[in-house]
C-alpha positions as CSV (number, residue, x, y, z in Angstrom):
1,M,0.0,0.0,0.0
2,S,1.2,3.5,-0.6
3,H,2.2,5.7,2.3
4,P,3.0,9.4,2.7
5,S,6.6,10.3,3.0
6,T,8.3,11.0,6.3
7,S,8.8,14.6,5.3
8,R,5.1,15.0,4.8
9,L,4.4,13.4,8.2
10,R,6.6,16.1,9.7
11,A,5.3,19.0,7.7
12,V,1.5,18.8,7.6
13,A,-0.3,21.3,9.8
14,A,-2.3,20.4,12.8
15,A,-5.4,22.0,11.4
16,A,-7.5,18.9,11.7
17,L,-6.5,18.4,15.3
18,L,-7.5,22.0,16.1
19,A,-10.8,21.6,14.4
20,I,-11.6,18.5,16.5
21,T,-10.6,20.4,19.6
22,A,-13.5,22.8,19.0
23,L,-15.9,19.9,18.6
24,L,-14.9,17.8,21.6
25,A,-15.4,18.2,25.3
26,A,-13.4,16.6,27.9
27,A,-14.0,12.9,28.4
28,C,-16.7,12.1,31.0
29,G,-17.6,9.0,33.0
30,S,-17.4,7.4,36.4
31,S,-14.5,8.4,38.6
32,P,-12.2,5.9,40.2
33,V,-12.1,8.0,43.3
34,A,-14.3,8.1,46.3
35,D,-13.9,11.4,48.0
36,S,-14.7,11.6,51.7
37,G,-13.8,15.2,51.9
38,A,-15.4,18.4,50.6
39,A,-16.1,18.7,46.9
40,G,-13.3,20.3,45.0
41,A,-10.6,19.6,47.7
42,S,-7.4,20.1,45.9
43,G,-4.3,20.4,48.1
44,P,-2.5,19.2,51.2
45,G,-4.4,19.9,54.3
46,S,-7.8,19.1,52.6
47,R,-10.0,16.5,54.1
48,A,-9.2,12.8,53.7
49,I,-9.5,11.0,50.4
50,T,-9.8,7.3,49.5
51,V,-8.9,6.0,46.1
52,T,-9.0,2.6,44.3
53,D,-5.8,2.0,42.4
54,S,-4.9,-0.1,39.4
55,A,-4.5,-3.2,41.5
56,K,-8.1,-2.7,42.8
57,R,-6.7,-1.8,46.3
58,T,-8.3,0.8,48.5
59,V,-5.7,3.4,49.5
60,S,-6.5,6.2,51.9
61,F,-4.8,9.6,52.5
62,P,-6.1,10.9,55.8
63,K,-4.6,14.3,55.3
64,G,-5.8,14.8,51.8
65,P,-3.8,15.1,48.6
66,V,-0.1,14.6,49.0
67,S,2.5,17.2,48.5
68,K,5.5,14.9,48.1
69,V,5.6,11.7,45.9
70,A,8.1,9.2,44.7
71,I,7.4,7.9,41.2
72,V,8.7,4.8,39.4
73,G,8.4,4.4,35.6
74,G,8.5,6.8,32.7
75,F,4.8,6.7,31.9
76,N,3.9,7.6,35.5
77,V,6.4,10.5,35.5
78,D,5.1,11.7,32.2
79,L,1.6,11.8,33.7
80,A,2.7,13.6,36.8
81,L,4.5,16.2,34.7
82,A,1.4,16.7,32.6
83,L,-0.6,17.2,35.8
84,G,1.7,20.0,36.7
85,A,3.2,18.1,39.7
86,R,6.9,18.4,39.0
87,D,7.6,20.3,42.2
88,Q,5.8,17.5,44.2
89,I,8.2,14.8,42.9
90,V,10.8,14.0,45.5
91,G,12.0,10.6,44.2
92,I,12.4,8.8,40.8
93,D,14.2,5.6,39.8
94,T,17.5,6.2,38.0
95,K,16.4,4.4,34.9
96,T,13.5,6.9,34.5
97,I,15.7,9.9,35.3
98,D,17.9,8.9,32.4
99,Q,15.0,8.2,30.1
100,E,13.3,11.5,30.9
101,N,16.5,13.5,30.3
102,F,14.5,16.3,28.7
103,A,13.2,17.2,32.2
104,G,16.6,17.8,33.7
105,F,15.9,15.8,36.9
106,S,18.8,15.7,39.3
107,K,20.4,12.4,40.1
108,S,19.9,13.3,43.7
109,L,16.3,12.4,43.3
110,S,17.3,8.7,42.7
111,I,15.5,6.2,44.9
112,G,17.2,3.2,43.3
113,E,18.4,2.0,39.9
114,S,15.1,0.6,38.8
115,S,11.8,-0.8,40.0
116,D,13.7,-4.0,40.8
117,A,16.3,-2.3,42.9
118,L,14.6,0.4,45.0
119,D,16.3,1.9,48.0
120,Y,13.6,2.1,50.7
121,E,15.7,4.1,53.1
122,R,16.1,6.8,50.4
123,I,12.4,6.8,49.8
124,I,11.7,7.3,53.5
125,A,14.4,10.0,53.7
126,S,12.9,11.8,50.8
127,G,9.7,12.6,52.8
128,A,7.5,11.0,50.1
129,Q,3.9,10.6,51.3
130,A,3.3,8.0,48.6
131,V,5.1,5.8,46.1
132,V,3.6,5.3,42.6
133,M,4.4,2.2,40.7
134,Y,3.1,0.0,37.8
135,G,1.1,-3.1,38.4
136,N,3.8,-5.2,36.6
137,Q,6.5,-3.9,38.8
138,P,7.3,-5.4,42.3
139,W,4.9,-3.1,44.1
140,Q,4.0,-5.8,46.6
141,E,7.6,-5.9,47.9
142,A,7.7,-2.1,48.1
143,A,4.4,-2.0,49.9
144,S,5.6,-4.6,52.5
145,S,9.0,-2.9,52.9
146,L,7.4,0.6,53.4
147,K,4.5,-0.5,55.6
148,S,6.1,0.2,58.9
149,S,7.2,3.7,57.8
150,G,3.6,4.6,56.9
151,V,4.4,5.3,53.2
152,P,1.6,3.8,51.0
153,V,2.3,2.4,47.6
154,L,-0.2,3.4,44.9
155,V,-0.4,1.2,41.8
156,V,-0.9,3.2,38.7
157,S,-0.4,1.3,35.4
158,S,-0.6,4.4,33.2
159,W,1.1,2.5,30.3
160,I,-2.1,0.6,29.7
161,S,-4.1,2.7,27.3
162,Q,-7.5,1.3,28.3
163,E,-6.9,2.5,31.9
164,W,-5.7,6.0,31.0
165,K,-8.8,8.0,32.0
166,T,-9.1,6.1,35.3
167,D,-5.4,6.7,36.1
168,V,-5.5,10.4,35.2
169,E,-8.4,11.0,37.5
170,L,-6.8,8.9,40.2
171,L,-3.4,10.5,40.2
172,G,-5.0,14.0,39.7
173,K,-7.0,13.4,42.9
174,V,-4.0,12.1,44.9
175,L,-1.8,15.0,43.9
176,G,-4.5,17.6,44.2
177,R,-4.4,18.3,40.5
178,E,-8.0,17.7,39.4
179,Q,-8.3,20.7,37.3
180,Q,-5.2,19.9,35.2
181,A,-6.4,16.3,35.0
182,G,-9.4,17.6,33.1
183,K,-7.2,19.4,30.7
184,V,-5.1,16.2,30.2
185,L,-8.2,14.2,29.4
186,A,-9.5,16.8,27.0
187,F,-6.2,16.6,25.1
188,T,-6.2,12.8,24.8
189,S,-9.9,12.8,23.8
190,K,-8.9,14.9,20.8
191,V,-6.2,12.3,20.0
192,N,-8.6,9.4,20.4
193,A,-11.0,11.1,18.0
194,L,-8.3,11.2,15.4
195,T,-7.3,7.6,16.0
196,A,-10.9,6.5,15.7
197,R,-10.7,7.2,11.9
198,A,-8.9,3.9,11.6
199,A,-12.2,2.0,12.1
200,R,-13.2,3.2,8.7
201,A,-10.6,1.0,7.0
202,P,-12.3,-1.7,4.8
203,K,-9.9,-4.3,6.2
204,Q,-7.8,-4.5,9.4
205,A,-4.1,-4.3,8.7
206,T,-1.6,-6.7,10.3
207,A,1.7,-5.7,11.8
208,Y,5.0,-7.0,13.2
209,Y,6.4,-5.1,16.1
210,E,10.0,-5.4,17.4
211,D,11.7,-3.6,20.2
212,D,15.3,-2.5,20.4
213,S,16.4,-5.8,21.8
214,G,15.0,-7.9,19.0
215,K,12.0,-9.1,20.9
216,T,8.3,-8.7,20.1
217,I,5.1,-8.4,22.0
218,G,2.5,-10.9,23.1
219,K,-1.1,-10.7,24.2
220,E,-0.3,-8.6,27.3
221,G,2.1,-6.2,25.6
222,G,1.5,-2.5,25.8
223,K,2.2,-2.1,22.1
224,T,-0.1,-5.0,21.2
225,M,-2.9,-3.0,22.9
226,A,-1.7,0.3,21.3
227,L,-1.8,-1.4,17.8
228,A,-5.3,-2.7,18.5
229,D,-6.4,0.8,19.5
230,G,-5.3,1.9,16.0
231,N,-7.3,-1.0,14.4
232,V,-4.1,-2.9,13.6
233,R,-3.5,-6.5,14.7
234,S,-0.1,-7.7,15.9
235,I,0.8,-11.0,14.3
236,F,1.7,-12.3,17.7
237,A,-1.3,-11.0,19.5
238,D,-2.5,-14.5,20.4
239,R,0.7,-15.5,22.1
240,P,0.8,-15.2,25.9
241,G,3.1,-12.7,27.6
242,N,4.2,-9.1,27.4
243,T,7.7,-9.0,25.9
244,I,8.3,-12.3,24.2
245,D,10.9,-13.9,21.8
246,S,10.3,-13.2,18.2
247,D,9.8,-16.0,15.7
248,P,11.6,-15.4,12.3
249,A,9.7,-18.1,10.5
250,A,6.3,-16.8,11.7
251,I,7.1,-13.3,10.5
252,L,7.8,-14.6,7.0
253,A,4.7,-16.8,7.1
254,A,2.4,-13.9,8.3
255,D,3.9,-11.4,5.7
256,P,2.4,-8.4,7.6
257,D,1.1,-5.3,6.0
258,V,3.3,-3.1,8.3
259,I,6.5,-3.6,10.2
260,V,7.3,-1.3,13.1
261,V,10.8,-1.5,14.7
262,E,11.8,0.4,17.8
263,T,15.2,1.9,18.1
264,D,16.8,3.3,21.3
265,N,14.8,5.7,23.4
266,V,16.4,9.1,23.1
267,Y,14.9,12.6,23.6
268,G,16.2,14.7,20.7
269,G,15.8,12.0,18.1
270,R,18.3,10.1,15.8
271,S,19.9,11.0,12.5
272,D,18.7,9.4,9.2
273,A,22.2,7.8,9.0
274,E,21.6,6.0,12.3
275,F,18.2,4.9,11.2
276,R,19.6,3.6,7.9
277,A,22.2,1.6,9.7
278,V,19.4,-0.2,11.6
279,A,17.4,-0.7,8.4
280,D,20.4,-2.3,6.6
281,K,20.7,-4.9,9.4
282,L,17.0,-5.6,9.2
283,L,17.0,-6.0,5.4
284,A,20.0,-8.4,5.7
285,R,17.8,-10.9,7.5
286,P,16.8,-14.0,5.5
287,G,13.6,-13.3,3.5
288,W,13.0,-9.8,4.7
289,K,13.5,-8.1,1.3
290,N,10.6,-10.2,0.0
291,L,8.2,-9.2,2.7
292,R,5.1,-7.2,1.5
293,A,5.7,-4.4,4.1
294,V,9.3,-3.9,2.9
295,K,8.4,-3.9,-0.8
296,D,5.6,-1.4,-0.2
297,G,7.6,0.9,1.9
298,N,5.7,0.2,5.1
299,L,8.7,-0.6,7.2
300,F,9.0,2.0,9.9
301,L,11.8,2.6,12.4
302,Y,11.0,4.8,15.4
303,N,12.5,6.4,18.4
304,P,10.0,5.4,21.2
305,W,10.4,8.7,23.1
306,A,7.8,10.3,20.9
307,F,5.5,7.3,21.1
308,D,5.6,6.4,24.8
309,L,3.7,9.5,26.0
310,A,0.3,10.2,27.5
311,G,-0.3,6.6,28.6
312,N,0.0,5.1,25.1
313,Q,-2.7,7.4,23.8
314,V,-0.4,8.8,21.1
315,S,1.2,5.6,19.7
316,P,-2.1,4.2,18.3
317,L,-2.4,7.4,16.2
318,F,1.0,6.7,14.8
319,F,0.3,3.1,14.1
320,A,-3.1,3.9,12.5
321,S,-1.4,6.5,10.2
322,F,1.2,4.0,9.2
323,A,-1.4,1.3,8.3
324,Y,-4.0,3.6,6.8
325,P,-2.3,6.5,5.2
326,D,-5.2,7.5,3.0
327,L,-7.3,8.2,6.2
328,Y,-4.6,10.4,7.7
329,K,-3.5,12.7,4.8
330,D,-4.3,15.7,6.9
331,V,-2.9,14.5,10.2
332,D,0.7,14.7,11.5
333,P,1.1,12.6,14.7
334,L,4.3,14.5,15.4
335,S,2.3,17.7,15.8
336,V,0.3,16.0,18.5
337,V,3.6,15.0,20.2
338,A,4.8,18.6,19.9
339,E,1.6,19.8,21.7
340,W,2.0,17.3,24.5
341,S,5.7,18.0,24.9
342,K,5.4,21.8,25.0
343,D,2.1,22.4,26.7
344,F,2.0,19.5,29.2
345,I,5.4,18.0,30.1
346,G,7.7,21.0,29.6
347,A,9.8,19.6,26.8
348,A,9.9,23.0,25.2
349,K,12.8,22.2,22.9
350,F,11.1,19.3,21.2
351,T,11.4,19.2,17.4
352,P,9.9,16.5,15.2
353,R,13.1,15.4,13.5
354,G,14.6,12.1,14.3
355,Y,11.7,10.1,15.7
356,V,10.2,8.3,12.7
357,Y,12.0,6.9,9.6
358,Q,10.2,5.3,6.8
359,V,12.4,2.8,4.9
360,P,12.0,3.4,1.2
361,A,10.1,0.8,-0.8
362,R,12.3,-1.9,-2.3
């Protein structure tokens, strides 16, 4: 299938996005939060609140929204920044500090190398009134280790696209950022409206996804869900697991419509020369030059920094535009990233170059 060039992806105006902004209101629905305090309570010192987290646990904050929080994982930090809570963050794992290098977080905020190596003494010393972690991280160990210190662990799996609205409302309540939470949801509602165009495609496209370590995604994988949100089916969607080993023979047999390969996650992007070096290695694999996606110019390399934003609400739009270019002639997903970067998370120097590379048709 034909696809617009990368340069067009970078250049098209965001007029369609702005038009939809005027038509859409912020998302509505039931809240994950039961508030035992006064309506509109929005800061430390407010009356007690009780929330239900991603692990379906009830977590209470007797003194109201917290003023100091430790956060583990890039998606959760991204959300906290979007909520305007940067000054409330007193601890982050080192892996995420490095990944979110655009934010200039000091290494002094480190509470351990990663979710698997947290330093609980540092967490306590930071004064954190809560620790936020994903459901697929060892939060049970953290909760047990911090129980005696009275620091609760809040499970927020903001990388799961289907839980985004719930997580935004939840963390907005806990951090006393409910008004900003509404703005975040209004933005992602606009993005979702654009992504919804993919449902008009006469036939669902198939895709092979590969991360920067050469692995792919199974049924529980975040990118499997993101592809599905863009009306694209991963060829390994039926296999159990999150990150799983790839199967070269299965790729050739499936002959997917689109191939999406992740490169390293770097804010600031990569050069075309670096992308071409990756492409050369991929095309040297047995049988790859004969794949439909390669022949049609539907092999895409991407820097995941621009995709792994807003709780995987943006990546489905990219995937949909890759698979159904005729439906997205007036949409530039990178303009959506630019808006999120500059207006929500403070990545003011974001430019669209170096995040998506479309390998020329063979």
